[in-house]
N, C-alpha and C positions, 0 to 999 in steps of 0.2 A: 110906747104906756114909761110912766114916773115909777121911779125906787119906791114913791107910796101907792101906786097900783099893785104891783110886783107883790110888795108887802103884805095886799088885801088885808081883809075883816079878820083874820085870826092873830095876825102878827099886833094888829092894833087888841084885841080881844085881851092879850098876854100882855101887851104896853099896860092898860088899864086895871090890871091885877095886881100886876107888879107895883102903880105908882099906891092904888089902892092898900096892898100889906103896907108898903114903906110909909104910910102915911095913918097906916095902923101901929105898928112899929116905935112910933115916934108922939112921944107927948102930945095933944092937943090941949089947947088954949083954954 
């Protein structure tokens, strides 16, 4: 089992949400 598999979809969703939040905070060109 790789660390990625251990993380699971929940962690992936959390990272995606964090990335979206960060992108939203920054002024988009």
